[in-house]
C-alpha positions as CSV (number, residue, x, y, z in Angstrom):
1,M,-22.2,5.3,28.2
2,T,-20.8,1.9,29.0
3,R,-18.0,0.5,26.7
4,V,-17.2,-3.2,27.0
5,V,-13.8,-4.1,25.5
6,I,-12.8,-7.6,24.6
7,H,-9.2,-8.5,23.7
8,G,-7.9,-11.2,21.3
9,M,-5.4,-14.1,21.6
10,I,-2.4,-14.0,23.8
11,E,-3.4,-10.7,25.4
12,N,-4.8,-9.6,28.8
13,Y,-6.0,-6.5,30.7
14,Q,-2.4,-5.2,30.8
15,A,-2.2,-4.8,27.0
16,P,-0.8,-1.3,26.3
17,W,-3.5,-0.6,23.7
18,Y,-6.2,-1.2,26.3
19,D,-4.8,1.3,28.7
20,Q,-4.6,3.9,25.9
21,M,-8.2,3.2,24.8
22,R,-9.5,3.3,28.3
23,Q,-7.8,6.6,29.0
24,A,-9.1,8.1,25.8
25,F,-12.7,7.3,26.7
26,L,-12.3,8.5,30.3
27,D,-10.7,11.7,29.2
28,T,-13.3,12.6,26.6
29,E,-16.7,11.4,28.0
30,D,-18.5,10.4,31.1
31,S,-18.4,6.6,30.7
32,N,-17.9,3.2,32.3
33,V,-15.2,1.1,30.6
34,I,-15.4,-2.7,31.3
35,F,-12.4,-4.8,30.1
36,V,-13.1,-8.5,29.6
37,D,-10.0,-10.4,30.6
38,W,-10.1,-14.0,29.2
39,S,-6.4,-14.5,29.2
40,K,-6.5,-17.8,31.1
41,T,-8.3,-19.4,28.1
42,N,-6.8,-17.5,25.1
43,H,-3.6,-19.5,24.6
44,F,-2.6,-22.1,22.0
45,P,-3.7,-24.3,20.4
46,Y,-5.6,-21.8,18.1
47,T,-8.4,-24.3,17.4
48,Q,-9.3,-24.4,21.1
49,V,-9.1,-20.6,21.4
50,T,-11.6,-20.1,18.5
51,A,-14.0,-22.4,20.3
52,N,-13.5,-20.5,23.6
53,T,-14.7,-17.2,22.0
54,Q,-18.2,-18.6,22.2
55,M,-17.9,-19.2,25.9
56,V,-16.5,-15.7,26.4
57,G,-19.4,-14.2,24.5
58,A,-21.9,-16.2,26.5
59,E,-20.4,-15.0,29.8
60,V,-20.4,-11.3,28.6
61,S,-24.1,-11.6,27.6
62,L,-24.9,-13.0,31.1
63,L,-23.3,-10.0,32.7
64,I,-24.9,-7.4,30.5
65,N,-28.4,-9.1,30.7
66,E,-28.0,-8.9,34.5
67,L,-27.1,-5.2,34.3
68,I,-30.1,-4.5,32.1
69,A,-32.6,-6.6,34.0
70,N,-31.7,-5.9,37.6
71,H,-29.5,-2.8,37.7
72,G,-31.1,-0.3,35.4
73,A,-28.6,-0.3,32.6
74,D,-29.9,1.2,29.4
75,P,-29.1,-1.1,26.4
76,Q,-29.0,1.9,24.2
77,L,-26.0,3.2,26.1
78,I,-24.0,0.0,25.9
79,H,-21.3,-0.5,23.2
80,L,-19.3,-3.7,22.7
81,I,-15.8,-3.4,21.2
82,G,-13.7,-6.4,20.3
83,H,-10.3,-6.9,18.6
84,S,-9.4,-10.0,16.6
85,L,-11.0,-13.0,18.3
86,G,-12.6,-10.6,20.7
87,A,-14.7,-9.2,17.8
88,H,-16.3,-12.6,17.2
89,A,-16.8,-12.9,21.0
90,A,-18.6,-9.6,21.0
91,G,-20.8,-10.9,18.2
92,Y,-21.7,-14.0,20.2
93,A,-22.5,-11.7,23.2
94,G,-24.6,-9.3,21.2
95,S,-26.8,-12.0,19.7
96,R,-27.7,-13.2,23.2
97,I,-28.4,-9.8,24.8
98,V,-32.1,-8.9,25.2
99,P,-32.9,-6.3,24.2
100,R,-30.1,-5.6,21.8
101,V,-27.5,-3.1,22.8
102,S,-26.7,-0.1,20.7
103,R,-23.5,-1.1,18.9
104,I,-20.8,-3.6,18.3
105,T,-17.4,-2.5,16.8
106,G,-15.1,-5.2,15.4
107,L,-11.5,-4.2,15.2
108,D,-9.9,-6.4,12.5
109,P,-11.9,-9.5,13.4
110,A,-9.8,-12.7,13.2
111,G,-9.9,-14.4,9.8
112,P,-8.5,-18.0,10.3
113,Y,-11.5,-20.4,10.9
114,F,-14.0,-17.5,10.6
115,E,-13.9,-16.1,7.1
116,W,-16.8,-17.2,4.9
117,T,-18.2,-19.4,7.7
118,D,-21.9,-19.5,8.9
119,P,-23.0,-16.2,10.5
120,L,-23.9,-18.1,13.6
121,V,-20.2,-18.6,14.4
122,R,-18.8,-15.2,13.6
123,L,-19.6,-11.5,13.9
124,D,-22.4,-10.4,11.5
125,P,-24.9,-7.6,11.1
126,T,-27.7,-9.4,12.9
127,D,-25.8,-9.5,16.1
128,D,-26.8,-5.9,17.0
129,Q,-28.6,-2.7,16.0
130,F,-25.4,-1.3,14.5
131,V,-22.3,-3.3,13.7
132,D,-19.2,-1.5,12.3
133,V,-16.0,-3.2,11.4
134,I,-12.4,-1.9,10.6
135,H,-10.3,-4.2,8.4
136,T,-6.5,-3.7,8.5
137,D,-4.9,-7.1,8.0
138,G,-6.9,-8.9,5.4
139,Q,-4.0,-10.6,3.5
140,R,-4.5,-14.2,2.8
141,H,-3.7,-16.3,5.8
142,A,-0.8,-18.0,4.1
143,Q,0.8,-14.5,3.9
144,L,0.4,-13.9,7.6
145,G,-2.9,-12.0,7.3
146,L,-4.6,-12.3,10.7
147,G,-7.8,-10.5,9.8
148,L,-10.2,-10.9,6.8
149,L,-11.7,-8.9,4.0
150,Q,-15.2,-10.3,4.1
151,P,-17.7,-7.6,5.1
152,L,-19.2,-8.5,8.5
153,G,-21.1,-5.4,9.5
154,H,-23.6,-2.7,8.5
155,V,-20.5,-0.7,7.6
156,D,-17.1,-2.0,6.9
157,F,-14.0,0.2,6.7
158,Y,-10.9,-0.6,4.7
159,P,-8.1,1.8,5.5
160,N,-5.4,1.6,2.8
161,G,-7.4,-1.2,1.2
162,G,-7.6,-3.3,4.3
163,L,-4.7,-5.7,3.3
164,E,-1.5,-4.5,4.8
165,Q,-0.8,-1.1,6.4
166,P,1.9,1.3,5.1
167,Q,5.3,0.8,6.8
168,C,4.2,-2.5,8.5
169,P,6.8,-5.2,7.8
170,K,5.8,-7.8,5.2
171,M,6.3,-11.4,6.3
172,T,6.6,-14.6,4.2
173,G,4.0,-17.2,4.0
174,K,6.5,-19.8,5.1
175,I,6.7,-18.3,8.6
176,W,2.9,-18.3,8.9
177,N,2.6,-21.9,7.8
178,A,5.2,-23.0,10.3
179,I,3.4,-21.3,13.1
180,I,0.0,-22.7,12.1
181,N,1.4,-26.2,11.9
182,A,2.9,-25.8,15.3
183,L,-0.2,-24.4,16.9
184,N,-1.9,-27.8,16.9
185,N,1.2,-29.6,18.2
186,E,1.0,-29.5,22.0
187,E,4.7,-30.5,22.4
188,S,5.7,-27.3,20.6
189,L,3.5,-24.9,22.5
190,G,6.3,-23.4,24.6
191,K,8.4,-22.7,21.6
192,V,5.5,-21.4,19.6
193,Q,4.6,-18.9,22.3
194,M,8.2,-17.6,22.2
195,V,8.0,-17.3,18.4
196,Y,4.7,-15.5,18.6
197,L,5.9,-12.9,21.2
198,G,9.0,-12.4,19.1
199,F,6.9,-11.4,16.1
200,V,4.5,-9.0,17.9
201,D,6.0,-5.9,16.4
202,T,6.1,-7.4,12.9
203,V,3.2,-9.9,12.4
204,L,0.8,-7.8,14.5
205,C,1.6,-4.4,13.1
206,S,-1.3,-4.3,10.6
207,H,-3.6,-6.3,12.9
208,L,-3.3,-3.8,15.7
209,F,-3.5,-0.8,13.4
210,S,-7.3,-1.1,13.7
211,V,-7.1,-0.6,17.5
212,Y,-4.7,2.4,17.1
213,T,-6.9,4.2,14.6
214,F,-10.0,3.6,16.6
215,T,-8.4,4.9,19.7
216,D,-7.1,8.0,17.8
217,S,-10.7,8.6,16.5
218,I,-11.8,9.0,20.2
219,R,-9.5,11.9,20.9
220,N,-8.8,13.4,17.4
221,S,-11.1,16.4,16.9
222,N,-9.1,17.8,14.0
223,C,-9.3,14.9,11.6
224,S,-12.3,12.6,11.2
225,Y,-11.1,9.6,9.3
226,V,-13.4,10.5,6.4
227,S,-14.1,7.4,4.2
228,I,-15.8,7.1,0.9
229,A,-18.2,4.3,-0.2
230,C,-16.5,2.3,-2.9
231,S,-15.9,-1.2,-4.1
232,S,-12.1,-1.2,-3.8
233,M,-9.1,1.1,-3.0
234,E,-8.1,0.9,-6.6
235,K,-11.4,2.3,-7.7
236,L,-11.1,5.1,-5.2
237,T,-7.6,6.2,-6.0
238,Q,-7.4,5.5,-9.7
239,T,-10.8,6.4,-11.1
240,D,-13.6,8.9,-10.4
241,E,-16.3,6.3,-9.9
242,C,-16.6,6.8,-6.2
243,S,-15.7,10.5,-5.8
244,R,-19.3,11.5,-5.3
245,N,-20.5,8.5,-3.3
246,A,-21.6,8.6,0.4
247,I,-19.0,9.4,3.0
248,N,-18.7,8.2,6.6
249,R,-16.3,8.6,9.5
250,M,-14.3,5.5,10.5
251,G,-13.9,4.9,14.2
252,L,-16.0,6.0,17.2
253,H,-18.1,8.4,15.2
254,A,-19.1,6.0,12.4
255,S,-22.7,6.1,11.2
256,S,-24.9,3.2,10.1
257,F,-25.6,2.4,6.5
258,P,-27.3,-0.6,4.9
259,Q,-24.2,-2.8,4.5
260,V,-21.8,-0.5,2.7
261,S,-18.0,-0.7,2.4
262,F,-15.9,2.4,2.9
263,Y,-12.3,3.1,1.9
264,L,-9.8,5.7,3.0
265,S,-6.1,6.4,3.2
266,T,-4.2,7.1,6.4
267,Q,-0.7,8.0,7.5
268,D,1.9,5.3,7.8
269,A,1.5,2.9,10.7
270,N,4.6,4.5,12.4
271,R,3.3,8.1,12.0
272,Y,1.0,9.3,14.8
273,P,-1.6,10.7,14.5
274,Y,-2.7,8.3,11.8
275,C,-5.6,10.3,10.4
276,R,-5.1,11.8,7.0
277,R,-7.4,14.6,5.7
278,Q,-9.0,13.3,2.5
279,I,-8.3,15.8,-0.2
280,I,-9.1,14.5,-3.7
281,M,-7.7,15.9,-7.0
282,L,-9.6,15.4,-10.2
283,L,-7.8,15.9,-13.5
284,K,-10.3,16.8,-16.2
285,S,-9.4,16.1,-19.9
286,N,-12.1,17.3,-22.2
287,S,-15.2,16.0,-20.5
288,V,-13.6,13.0,-18.8
289,Y,-12.1,12.8,-15.3
290,T,-9.0,10.7,-15.7
291,R,-7.4,10.5,-12.3
292,I,-8.1,10.8,-8.6
293,L,-5.3,11.3,-6.1
294,S,-5.7,11.4,-2.3
295,F,-3.2,13.4,-0.2
296,N,-2.8,15.6,2.8
297,G,-3.5,19.3,2.4
298,S,-5.8,22.2,3.0
299,L,-7.9,24.2,0.6
300,Q,-7.0,27.3,2.5
301,N,-3.4,26.9,1.2
302,V,-3.7,25.7,-2.3
303,E,-0.7,26.7,-4.3
304,P,0.0,26.5,-8.1
305,V,0.1,22.9,-9.2
306,S,2.6,21.5,-11.7
307,I,1.9,18.1,-13.4
308,T,4.2,15.8,-15.2
309,V,2.5,13.7,-17.8
310,K,3.9,10.3,-19.0
311,T,2.4,9.4,-22.4
312,I,1.9,5.9,-23.6
313,P,3.4,5.1,-27.1
314,N,0.9,5.3,-29.9
315,Q,-1.7,7.1,-27.7
316,M,-2.6,10.7,-28.2
317,Y,-2.1,13.0,-25.2
318,Q,-5.3,14.7,-24.2
319,P,-4.4,18.0,-22.5
320,I,-5.7,18.5,-18.9
321,R,-8.1,21.4,-19.0
322,Q,-9.0,21.7,-15.4
323,V,-7.9,20.5,-11.9
324,I,-10.6,20.3,-9.2
325,I,-9.5,19.7,-5.6
326,F,-12.1,18.5,-3.1
327,D,-12.0,18.6,0.7
328,I,-14.4,15.8,1.3
329,E,-14.7,16.4,5.0
330,R,-15.7,20.0,4.6
331,H,-17.7,19.6,1.4
332,K,-15.7,22.3,-0.3
333,S,-13.7,22.5,-3.5
334,V,-11.5,24.8,-5.6
335,T,-10.9,24.8,-9.3
336,L,-7.5,25.4,-11.0
337,C,-7.1,26.4,-14.6
338,P,-4.1,26.0,-16.9
339,T,-1.6,28.9,-17.1
340,S,0.9,27.3,-19.4
341,E,0.7,26.6,-23.1
342,H,1.1,22.8,-22.6
343,H,-1.5,22.6,-19.8
344,L,1.0,21.4,-17.2
345,R,0.8,24.2,-14.7
346,F,-2.4,25.3,-13.0
347,E,-3.5,28.1,-10.7
348,L,-6.8,29.2,-9.1
349,C,-9.2,30.2,-11.8
């Protein structure tokens, strides 16, 4: 397998995440890893960098077309991986490679100047046989969101809803607007670069979480980033509408679907490994499932469950008659029945 990795803005081949990803691939499979270093053309102003991604994609396509045409490379064994602006560069490359390679993975593709634009100028499902995308920083750009929420692939994954990642610092829109205004002011470029580097650990926390979870999926054989097809994180965690929908695995082992969005919860961004086993609890009142909760756990060690119910004034409390806990990854479940008069404590039936 040949993995071609393309970084984003203000990065180069010495980016720590690249070394971690490269080592993960080399430790777990027989592969070639090609890192595209376009660091001489990925600096401010941002408007120029967005245009440069097309040139990067064109150059990558020339290399891969040469490998296929004259050096026996199998396009079915080539995988393009791009982070941020690199995701769109991978899309440009994929659309120009003949025949199409097997897969493009977009890791939190850049949002500013790309969201809701023509598919010709951004990553989209027609760029390859299989396009999968992980969204981790889809907040509005005025709130420092560097990614986007728009679905761009055959499958789009939204860990923790895809907006901001748990335990990543929240920044104010004023800072982002100040940076954006400065990006197009050449006299301020030196100062802006210093500001950017100073915010790497804060502004980029959610943006880089896509890279960290993808890299973890390469090595992690104990947890598979199981995701559920759904229309939103709220629907997944607060209703039962999606509990029996299709499941997928975010990261290296993702499978293709006909343009479906998947949601999942993970550990906090500062808690490695990030994968969280998807155990879902359904609380059944009469014939209606009223609540879904996702949490860490194992069906092998289910203990008695106690539930605290907060009633709403003027609404009659419907006793919980059954608790069903699903291990989505293993397709197993256990059922708990009430053992107390008030239906607030449950044990295995």
